[in-house]
N, C-alpha and C positions, 0 to 999 in steps of 0.2 A: 260217775264213773270213777274208779280208782285207777291210778296209773302207777306202774312200778318200773325202774330201770334195772336190769339184770344183765350186768356186764360179762357175767360168766356163762351166758346162754349163747352157744356157738353153732348149733346144729339141729336137724330135725328131731334127734333124740331128746335134746333138751326141751324142745318145744312140747314134745309129747309128755315128757315127765312132768313138766310144769303145769301143762293143761290137766293132766290127771290129778296132780296134787291139789289144784284149785277146785276142781270138781268134786273131790273128796270133802273139801271143806264146805262147799255149796254146790250141790248137785244141779241146782237151777241157774248157776252163775253163767253169765255169757262172757266168754274169754276171747280176746282179740290180741294176737301176737304179731309183733313186727321184728323178726329176727335180725334184719339189718340194722335197726336203730336200737335193738336190745330193750324194746319196750313192751310191756304187757299192760294191757287195759281190761279191767274187770267190772262188769255190772252185776253187782250182788245185792240181793234184798235182804239176806239173812246174816251174812259175814261181814264183819268190819275190817278196816285196812290192816289192824294188827294181826287179826286171825288169818288173813290171806297172806300176809307177809311170813308169818310163822309157818304156814303151808308149804310156801316156796322154799323157806330155809330148811325145813325138814326134808324136803326133796333133795337138798344138797346145794342149793343155789343162793347167791346173795339176792337180797331184795331191798332196794332202796325206794321208799315211797316218794313220788314226785307230788308237788303241789298241784292243785286242780288248775287247769287252763280255762280262762273265761270263754264263753261261747262267743264266736263271732258272728 
């Protein structure tokens, strides 16, 4: 699972726009967004972190990839 921090994601419209952009990059991606923490998690089988970050940036938002967290 890839995680991005998107500090300029502030509302439901942002969530919708980012979800749409990620789904355009990989229609089968599973997208989990936590607006309060400005985090987006993506499970993608066909797109890599750079492709997904580019999709978020193309939608007009900053995308900072975060290192994977070890499973507890």
